[in-house]
N, C-alpha and C positions, 0 to 999 in steps of 0.2 A: 613419443616423449613430449614433443611440442604441443600436441593436442591435449595431452594430460595436463601440462603446465597451464595452457589456456583455460581449461575447465576449472582448475583450482583457483586461478586468478579471478575468474568470474564469480566463483563461489564465495571467495573472500569479500569481493565487492558487495555481493548480495547480503552476506552476513552483517557487514558493517552498515549497509543501508537499512536493513531490517531492524537492527539494534537501535539505530538513530530514530527510525520511524516509530519505534515503540514508545518514544517520549511524546508523540503527538497529542495523546489524550491529556497530558499534563497541561499543555498550552491551551487546549480547548476548555478545560475546566476553569482556568484562570482568565479566560478571555472576557472582555466587557461587551462584546457584540454577540448577536444571535448565532446559532450553530451554522446556518447556511452562509451568513455574512462572514463569519470567521473563516470558513472554507474559501470564500471569494478572496479575502485578503491574503490567505496563504498562497494562492495562485498569483495574484497581482503583484505582491511585494517580492515574490521570488524571481520575477522576470529580469530585473537588472543583474542579479547574480548569475542567472542562467545565460544571459547575453554575454557576460564575460567569458564563460566557458565556451560559447560559440566562437567568440573572437580568437580564443586560444587553440581552436581546432583547425587543423590545416584543411583548407578547402579551396578549390579553384573557382567555385561558383558563388555568386552573391546570394545573400540570404533569401531574397525574393524568388530566386530561381527554383527553390524547393517547393514553391506553392503552385504546383500544377493542379488542374481540376481534380484529378484522382487523389492527390495528397491532401487537398483541402477537405475533401469528403472524409478521408480517413482521420484527419486531425479533428474534424468536427465530431465524428463518432467518439474519438478518444476523449474529447472535452465533455461530451454529454455523459459518457460512462463514468469517467473519473469524477466529474463534478457531482453527479448523483450519488456516487459511492461516498464521497467526502461529506456531503450534506446529510445523508441518512445516518452515516456512522457518527457524525458529530451530535446528532440528536440521540443516538443510542447511548452515548456517554452520559446524557442527562438523566437516564432512567436506570442504568446499571453500573456496575463497577468498571474501572478501566480494563482490568484483566478480561472480564467477560465480554465486553463490547469488542475488544480487539480479537479475542479468540473466535467469536462468531463471525466477525468480518473476514477472518483468515481461514474460513472454510472454503475460500476461493479455489484451492487446489482440486477439490472434488469436481467443481463445475468446469475448471480448465481441462482436467483430465478427461471428463466425460465428453465435452465438446470436441477436444482434440481427437479422441478415439472414435467416436460415433459419427461426427459430422465432417471433420477435417481429414479423416482416414489416416492419421498418424500411427505408426507402429510403436506400440508401447509394450515393454516386456512385462510378463506376468509378475515378476519380482517387484516391479515398481508399484503395482497395485497392492502387493502385500506390505510394502513400506508405507504406502499411503494409509492403509488400514491401521497399521501400527501407530502411525503418527496421530491419527484421529481417535484412536483409543486413548492416547495421552490427553488430547484435547477434551474428550468426553469426561475423563477423570477430573480435570480441572473444573469443568462446568458443574458436574454433579456434586462435587465436594464443596461448592460455594454458592449455588443458586438458591436453593430452598424453594419455597412456593410463593415468593414475593411476586405479585402481579406486575409491579413496575419493572422488576428485573427481567421478568419474562418478556415484557414488551421491548425492553432494551436489547435482549438477546435476539428477539425476532427482527428488530431493525438491523442489528448487526449481521444477521443472516441475509437479509435483503441487500445490504451493502456488499456482501461477498459476491453476489451474482453479478453486480455491476463492475466490481473490481476484477472478476474473472474475465469479463468481456473486455475491459481495459487492457489487461495483460496480453490477451490474444491480439488486439489491435496494435499495441505497441510492438509486439514481437514481429508482426508483419511489416511494419514500416521501418524497423531497424534492419531489415534485410537489405534495404536500399539506401537508407539515410544514416548519417553518423548519429550516435546516441545524443550528443549535445543538441543538435538541431531538432531531433525527434522530441526531446523533452521540452525544449523551448517552445515549439509550436503547440505541443499537446497542452502545456501549461497556459499558453496564451488563449487557446480556444476554451479551456476550462474556465478561465476568468470571464470570458465573454458570455459563456453559458450561465455562470453563477451570478452575474451582475443583476439581471432582472429578478432572479429568485431571491437574492438577498434584499433587494428593494421592497418586494412584496411582503417578505417575512418580517422585516424589522421596522420599528418605530423610529429609531435613530440610525443613521448610516455610519457614524463615526464613533470610536471609543471615547469615553468621557474624560480620560486622564492620559498623561504622558506615559504612565506605566502600561496602560492598555495598548498604546501604540508599540511600545517596546516588546510586549508579549507577542503581538501580531508579527512584528519584524523578525523576532527570534523564531517564531513558528514557521514563517516562510523560509528562512535561511536553513534551519536545521531539518525540518520535515520535507520541504519541497526541493530546495536547491541541493543540499547535501545528500539527504537520504534517497530521494528519487533519482538523483544523479548517479549514485552508486548502483541503485537497483536497475536503472535503464541500461547502464553499462553491462551489468551482469546478464540481463535478459537478452541483450544483443548477441551474446556468445553462448547461450545455453538454450535448450528446448523450453517451451512455455511451461510444460507440466513440471519439469524439474525446478525451474525458477520459482514457480508458485509454491511448491512444496518447501523449498529452502526458506521462503519468506515466513514460514511458521515460527521462525525464531522471534518474529516481532511480538506475538502475544506473550511469549516467555519474558522478553525484555519489558513489555508493558506491565506485566504482573510485578516484576521487581521494582520498576519505577513507582507504581502505585503503592507498593508496600513501603518504600523508602520515603516518598514525598507526600503521599496522601493518607498514610497510615491505614491503607486497606489491608485487611488481614490475609495472610497466606498460611496455609496449613501443610502438613506433611504430604497429604494426597495430591495437593496442587503441585508441590515440588516434584513428587514422583512422576506426575503426569508430564511436567515440563521435560524431565529427563527422557521419558519415553518418546516425546516429540523429537528431541534431538537424535535419539537412536534411529528413528525412522528416517530422518533426513540423511544420516550417515549411511544407512544401508542403500538408500536410493542413489546417493552420490557415488558409492562404490560401484554400483551396477552401471551407472552412466559412463564412468571413466574406464 
């Protein structure tokens, strides 16, 4: 009973985090800085909020004690993977719709499951693969009902798919480190190393390093708080208590939320087939969750 309760607590955290993360593209669309630089500010400005979470987490060790040589290597990998994911995904939003960029980026469960099954030798029930297939049938319905043959949208979709590979690698790295470290400390250091990785990338990419208006700063601050501190906080907590493949599948709620945000705030069209596809995604998540519990 306790195990089942723990699973559902983690699932609720993942759902909340994914729903919040679905709003990320809205902030990126309104940002006054380049895509990679916007990703850098997301990581940098979230650090004070995440540090408050660290301080509220009971720990007998000082913060620097978590920076062993092995942990620094793992956090560096997390920073590279997550930073690359965010930068590529932010560029994808420039070429395609919010819903499409987010959907393609959230094909990460395919890569997480394949890596976990073939390389990490994790035991995964065949029923999970059926739930995965069902969920991506829903994802495919949303894409096919809205992509058309627009070359810019196809480029955006391709960038979203590339981002998914790096996001899958990030999820697996985070899952490994949360086996030994508290979620708060894990996310704080992963975010710190992400900011370090994205700093030179943003400098090379951008003509100007700062947003031009006060509104631009407020957008970046809100982006950091909502998408990194809150959303990734809930997600990291959930990942620490669930398998990597179930966590990644549950995060498919993010593109459903992103499609709704894009429809409400950016007037991006949603049709019946996209809505049906979203429901199928949710059904796949439910079936996978039932098997896990």
